[in-house]
C-alpha positions as CSV (number, residue, x, y, z in Angstrom):
1,E,-85.9,96.1,-50.2
2,P,-87.0,94.1,-47.1
3,D,-83.8,92.1,-47.4
4,S,-81.6,95.2,-47.6
5,K,-83.3,96.7,-44.5
6,S,-82.8,93.5,-42.6
7,S,-79.1,93.4,-43.6
8,K,-78.6,96.9,-42.4
9,E,-80.2,96.1,-39.0
10,D,-78.0,92.9,-38.7
11,N,-74.9,95.1,-39.4
12,V,-75.9,97.5,-36.6
13,I,-76.4,94.8,-34.2
14,L,-73.0,93.2,-35.1
15,R,-71.3,96.5,-34.7
16,K,-72.8,96.8,-31.2
17,I,-71.7,93.4,-30.3
18,N,-68.1,94.0,-31.5
19,K,-68.0,97.2,-29.6
20,K,-69.1,95.4,-26.4
21,I,-66.4,92.7,-26.9
22,N,-63.7,95.3,-27.5
23,D,-64.8,97.2,-24.4
24,L,-64.6,94.0,-22.3
25,K,-61.2,93.2,-23.8
26,K,-59.9,96.6,-22.8
27,K,-61.1,96.2,-19.3
28,T,-59.7,92.7,-19.1
29,D,-56.3,93.9,-20.4
30,A,-56.3,96.6,-17.6
31,I,-56.4,93.9,-14.9
32,P,-52.9,93.1,-13.7
33,N,-51.8,89.5,-13.9
34,V,-50.9,87.4,-10.8
35,E,-47.1,88.2,-11.0
36,K,-47.8,91.9,-11.3
37,S,-50.3,91.8,-8.4
38,L,-47.8,90.1,-6.2
39,E,-45.1,92.7,-7.1
40,I,-47.5,95.5,-6.2
41,L,-48.4,93.8,-2.9
42,N,-44.8,93.3,-2.0
43,K,-44.0,96.9,-2.5
44,L,-47.0,98.0,-0.5
45,Y,-46.5,95.4,2.3
46,P,-44.3,97.7,4.6
47,S,-46.9,100.5,4.4
48,I,-49.8,98.1,5.0
49,K,-48.0,96.5,8.0
50,F,-47.3,99.9,9.5
51,I,-51.0,100.9,9.1
52,F,-52.1,97.7,10.9
53,E,-49.6,98.3,13.7
54,I,-51.0,101.8,14.2
55,L,-54.6,100.4,14.2
56,E,-53.6,97.7,16.8
57,E,-52.0,100.3,19.0
58,L,-55.1,102.6,18.7
59,N,-57.3,99.7,19.7
60,L,-55.3,99.0,22.8
61,I,-55.5,102.7,23.8
62,L,-59.3,102.6,23.2
63,E,-59.8,99.5,25.3
64,D,-57.9,101.1,28.2
65,Y,-60.0,104.2,27.8
66,K,-63.3,102.2,27.8
67,K,-62.1,100.5,31.1
68,E,-61.2,103.8,32.6
69,I,-64.7,105.3,31.9
70,A,-66.6,102.1,32.3
71,S,-68.3,102.6,29.0
72,Y,-68.7,99.9,26.2
73,T,-70.3,99.5,22.9
74,F,-73.1,97.0,22.1
75,K,-70.6,94.7,20.4
76,D,-68.3,94.9,23.5
77,I,-71.1,93.9,25.8
78,S,-72.1,91.1,23.6
79,L,-68.6,89.6,23.5
80,K,-68.0,90.1,27.2
81,A,-71.2,88.3,28.1
82,F,-70.3,85.5,25.6
83,E,-66.8,85.2,27.2
84,L,-68.5,84.5,30.6
85,L,-70.0,81.3,29.1
86,V,-67.0,80.0,27.0
87,N,-63.9,81.0,28.9
88,P,-62.9,78.2,31.4
89,K,-61.7,81.0,33.7
90,Y,-65.3,81.8,34.4
91,S,-66.6,78.3,34.9
92,K,-68.0,79.2,38.3
93,E,-69.8,82.2,37.0
94,K,-71.2,80.1,34.1
95,A,-72.5,77.4,36.4
96,E,-74.2,80.1,38.6
97,I,-75.8,81.8,35.6
98,T,-77.1,78.6,33.9
99,E,-78.5,77.4,37.2
100,T,-80.3,80.6,38.0
101,Y,-82.5,81.0,34.9
102,K,-85.2,78.3,34.5
103,Y,-87.2,80.1,31.8
104,I,-85.7,82.3,29.0
105,F,-87.9,84.4,26.7
106,I,-86.5,86.1,23.6
107,D,-88.3,88.6,21.5
108,E,-87.4,89.7,17.9
109,Y,-85.5,86.4,17.5
110,Q,-85.2,87.0,13.7
111,D,-82.5,89.6,14.4
112,T,-80.3,87.3,16.3
113,N,-76.7,87.0,15.0
114,D,-74.4,84.0,15.2
115,I,-72.6,85.0,18.4
116,Q,-76.0,85.7,20.1
117,E,-77.3,82.3,19.0
118,E,-74.4,80.5,20.6
119,F,-74.8,82.6,23.7
120,I,-78.5,81.6,23.8
121,R,-77.6,77.9,23.4
122,L,-75.2,78.0,26.3
123,L,-77.4,80.2,28.5
124,A,-80.5,77.9,28.0
125,S,-78.6,74.6,28.4
126,K,-80.7,73.9,31.6
127,A,-83.7,76.1,30.9
128,T,-86.9,76.2,28.9
129,L,-86.5,78.5,26.0
130,F,-89.3,80.4,24.3
131,V,-88.5,82.6,21.3
132,V,-90.8,85.0,19.2
133,G,-90.0,86.4,15.9
134,D,-90.9,87.0,12.3
135,V,-88.4,86.8,9.5
136,K,-90.2,89.4,7.5
137,Q,-89.5,92.0,10.1
138,S,-85.8,91.5,10.2
139,I,-84.0,95.0,10.2
140,Y,-80.6,94.4,11.8
141,R,-78.6,92.9,9.0
142,F,-76.1,95.8,9.6
143,R,-75.5,94.1,13.0
144,N,-75.0,90.7,11.4
145,A,-78.5,89.4,12.1
146,N,-78.9,86.0,10.5
147,C,-82.4,85.1,9.5
148,K,-81.3,81.5,8.6
149,L,-81.0,80.8,12.4
150,F,-84.7,81.5,12.8
151,N,-85.6,79.2,9.9
152,Q,-83.2,76.5,11.0
153,R,-84.8,76.5,14.5
154,V,-88.3,76.3,13.1
155,N,-87.4,73.5,10.8
156,R,-85.7,71.5,13.6
157,Y,-88.7,71.9,15.9
158,K,-91.0,70.7,13.1
159,L,-88.9,67.5,12.7
160,Y,-88.7,66.7,16.4
161,A,-91.2,64.1,17.8
162,N,-90.8,65.5,21.3
163,P,-93.8,67.6,22.2
164,L,-91.6,69.9,24.2
165,Y,-90.4,71.4,20.9
166,K,-93.2,73.3,19.4
167,V,-93.8,75.8,16.6
168,I,-96.7,78.1,17.4
169,L,-97.9,80.1,14.4
170,M,-99.3,83.5,15.4
171,N,-101.1,84.3,12.1
172,Y,-104.1,86.1,13.3
173,N,-103.9,89.8,12.7
174,Y,-106.2,92.2,14.7
175,R,-105.0,95.5,13.2
176,S,-106.2,95.3,9.6
177,T,-109.3,94.6,7.6
178,E,-109.7,91.3,5.8
179,Y,-109.4,93.1,2.4
180,I,-106.0,94.5,3.3
181,L,-104.8,91.1,4.6
182,D,-105.9,89.5,1.3
183,D,-103.9,91.9,-0.7
184,V,-100.8,91.6,1.6
185,N,-100.9,87.8,1.3
186,K,-101.1,88.0,-2.5
187,F,-98.2,90.5,-2.7
188,F,-96.0,88.6,-0.2
189,K,-96.7,85.2,-1.9
190,A,-95.7,86.6,-5.3
191,N,-92.5,88.3,-4.1
192,M,-91.2,86.5,-0.9
193,K,-89.1,83.4,-1.4
194,I,-86.2,81.8,0.5
195,N,-83.7,83.5,-1.8
196,M,-85.6,86.8,-1.6
197,G,-86.6,87.7,1.9
198,D,-85.5,84.5,3.6
199,V,-89.0,83.2,3.8
200,D,-91.1,80.9,1.6
201,Y,-94.4,82.7,1.9
202,N,-97.1,80.0,1.6
203,E,-100.4,79.2,3.3
204,D,-98.6,78.5,6.7
205,E,-97.4,82.2,6.6
206,Y,-100.7,83.7,5.6
207,L,-102.0,86.6,7.8
208,L,-105.6,85.6,9.0
209,Y,-108.5,87.8,9.9
């Protein structure tokens, strides 16, 4: 009797596996091959090209309108500021800007994106740079914030022998009780890794009372 029951369970499992395989096969068969995909794309190309031409024309109209009303988006302002430091046409302005600022302070550095990072590098070429941030507080991924930039800078500074490059850990917390901080540290240590939260939460990261 036990053997019979085991055999029935095995058959049920095998049927489920076969069903899954057949379902996957159907989905795979529905995917067009390369030749078919190219054929479809060739047919759609004129329509796609026309759509891109319309979008390009609309973008030109929008840019003219922005100039007319002197109003720009956050991204526009970022790119225009960046252009001042990379376009040779503005070499005089670049020299004036980089000579003017001796100390540059940046808050919420964890939410810096790649363009802003390059902008900071160029802007601070002749200045002392001080940045403050916490990877755990990054909230601007939708604006292409890149936490890896923060971690890379921290790791570089730790490797430099030059005392001018310092990493200052601001671990002391004055808002919470010791019991809360202990629980937070335990929770973060168990759940935060480089591949999950962009931070390896260890003793260096602990919140202190």
